[in-house]
Every structure is written in C-alpha cells, then in structure tokens.
N, C-alpha and C positions, 0 to 999 in steps of 0.2 A: 457568451452566452449570458454573461452578468454584467458586461460594460456598461448597460443603462442604468445601474445603479451607481457607477462611478462618474459618468461623464456631469453631472450637475455640478461636483467639486473638483472639476478639473483645475478651474483657477486656483484655488487654496493649495492644491497640490503643487502645480507649478512653483507659486509662491515660496513652497518648503523646499524646492530642488528635487521632486520626488518624479520620477519618470514611470510612465505607464506603458507598459507592454502588454499588447492584445494580439491573442491568437485568432485569427478570422481574416475574410477577405476583406471587410472594411466596406465604405469609405470610413476614415476616423477622422475626426476635427485634428488642427494644426497642434504639434508636440506630442502626439500620442505615436509610439511606435508600432508598426505593424509587423508581426515577428513573421507572420508567414511570408510577407514580400522579401525578407531577410533570409528564410529557408530555403526557397526556391531558388533564390539569385547565389547561394551559397556553393561554393566548389565541394566535391566529394573527394577531394584529395583531403590527406590528414596535414595538419599543421606541423612543422619540425618539433622535434621533441620538447625543445628547451622553451617552446611557448606554451604548451600546455602542461609540462610537467610543474607540480608544486615545489618550492624552493623548501617549504616545511611541511612536514606531513600535518602537523597541529594547526595550521594555515585554515581559512573557512574554505570548505568545499562547497556549501549551500545553506540557504535559511529555510526552513520547512516551518509548517504550523505545528503548534502544540495548545493541547486544548488547555494548558495551565496549571501543571501541576506546583509549580512554583510561584503562582500569581495567577494573573489574568491570561488569558489566550493569548499567544503572540506570535512573531517570527521567533524561532530559536535557530540558535548557529551550529552548523554540524561539521565539523573538520573532515578533512580527506581521511584521516585514521580511521575515525568512525566509520566514514562510508565503506571503507574497505573492509573493515570489520566485520558489517553486515554480510558482507560477499559470504561467509562460510555458514550461515544461518541455517539454511535447508539442509546441507550436509551435513550439519551435526546432529540433526533429525532424521536423517535417512532418506533423503528424497534424492533422485537419480535421474537420469536421463529418460527414463522409461514413466516416468510420473505425468499426468496434467494435474494443474494446482489451479483451483477456483479462487478468483478473488474479486471481492462485491465492496471493497475498504476504499474510501478517497486515495487518491494518490498523492494530495497535498499534506497528508497526514504520516508520520512515522511508520504507524504499522503498517499502512497499505503501500506507501510510496517508497521509504527510504531506512526503514529500520529493520527488525526483524524478518520481516516477509517482504523485502525489497524487488520489485522486478529483478534487480541486477542480481540477489541472491539465488532466484530462481535460475538466473541466465548461467551462473556460475555453476550450476549442478545440472545443466542442460535440459533443465524441464520444460514443458510447453504451460503456457501461462494463458487461461482463460479470463478475460476482463468482462464483469458485468457491470453495466453503468449503474445500476442502483439495484440492491438486494431487493430480492423477491421470495419470501418463506412457499407461496403457493407453487413458486416456479423452479424452485432449488433442485429437486428430484429429479423431475424432467431434463434439468441443464446438466445435472450430473450423468443420466444417462445416455444424454444426445452428445454431450462431448467427452465421454469417458473418463471423467474426473476421477483420480485418487487422492485428492490432497485438499483439503479446505483450509484457507485463513479466515478466521473468526474473529470479533470480540464477543465477549460473554453474550451480549442481548440477542445477537444472532441465532445462537443455539436456543436461547429459550423463545424465540419467534417459531423455531422450526417444531419445538416441542408442541408449544401451543395452538399449531395446525389441526383442524380437524384430520381425523385418521383418514388415509386414503390406501387402496389397495396398491402393492407394489412397491411400498417403503423402503422394503428391506431388499429390494431387488436393486444394486447399485455396487459400482467398484470402488467406492470411497474406502480407502484403508488406513488414512490419518488426517486429524483434524487438530491445527497447531493454532494458538492465539492466546489472549490474556482476558481473565474475568469472568471465568467460567465459574459459577457457582456451585457447589458440591450437590443439592437436589437436580439441578439441571444438566449436571455432570449424567446422573445415576439414571435420570429419566431418557436422556440422549442414548445411550448405549443399550438400553432395554428395549427401547422404541426402534431403535435403526440399525441394532447389531454391534457384530465385533468391530469396532473403529478403536483404533488406536488415538487416545487422546493426549497431547504435549502442550501443557501449561507453562507460558512464561510470561516473565515481566521484565521491562528495560523503561526507564524515563528516556525521555528525548533529553532532556537537560542533565542525566546522570552519565555515570561510568560502569553501573553495575548491572548485569542481567541475569534473571534468575529461571531456571528451566527445573519443572517436575517432569524428571525421567520416569520415574516409578508409577505414576499413575496414583 
C-alpha cells in the first residue's frame, strides 16, 4: 500500500545497496523484490534444522520499528533470545487456549508484533487472535461481542478513546476479562473500570532496546 511513497527514491536506494521488498502482486520496477511471488513458489517442506537454527541466540533475529526511546524512530535489533522470551508473556498474565485476544496495534511495532503481546506469544498460549486493521473506539464493544473477545491488548490512548466515547446501551455486556498493555493513566484506569465493568488490568512496560520488563500484577 505504501510502495508509491518509496518508488521516487528507488535510484538513491539502489546506490546505497538497499534492497526493497514488496508484498503484493505488482508489477514492480526492476530491482524491486516481489515477495508474494517468492512465497507462492516456496516449498511447504521445512528446511533442514542446520539451515534455520541460529548459531548464537544473541544473533539478530529481526529488525523492528521503534518510536525512539533512545533517540529518533529507527529499526531496532531483536535477538533470537529476546524473541523467545516474548513467547511466555501471555502465559505470565494467565491467558489460555480458551481466550480470544483483540489486537488493533500495528504489527511492525514491538507492542503489536514481536514484544509483550506478540502473535507468537498468543500462539504459545494457544489463544485465538482477532486482528483489527485500524482501531475504532465506536466499533470496539460490538467487535468484542461479535468475536467473543476475552483479552484486549492496549496502549494507554486506546483506553482513553473508549472512555471518551458517548455512552451507549450494552457497554457492560461483553466477555472481556483482561486488558494488558502500556501507558494507562490512573484517571483513565479508574474511569475504564467504573464504566465497563470488572476487567483485570495488567500494566506492563518494556523497551524495545532495553533488557528489563515491568509488570503491575497488583493493579
């Protein structure tokens, strides 16, 4: 969807030996790698273990967008070890295979895609994941009821958006039991619970470029 923004600078990217990968059918200019064609042609057979197993767990697993805790927004390095550590997050907060997790955060960011609430984390707990392309405060509770959502991954502003919505009938008629995320202000926290019911909130904080994660288990 964003290729048109990159296309004008393709010549300068080539000069710097930067390869552009695009997911989509194309056609694309010369030098652009059409990822969908490679995916369609790839074998479903798993490669031998020595091909994909990292030699060192501290080696780079992926680069992911960070909004700039230690400076400007950038691609931040994530090791294999940190990726594996993310797998246990949802189990730590009590999510199981009976849960349905609602995610409206961007998957290119640690909060939505690879860190505390990563899809691999949900898979390790056996939970179902409902992906929302773009967060909508007005559609949120209808989505929760329609999809049987029990767990919500937030950043603090999302909860404020919900609290600031006009009151509607049936706001407390849902199955949401757990909200987990970062940046929820105390006043919004109280308003959220008073308005929407007895929902357990677990506030967490962990920097993409750091090595410590904090959990508020006590509420």
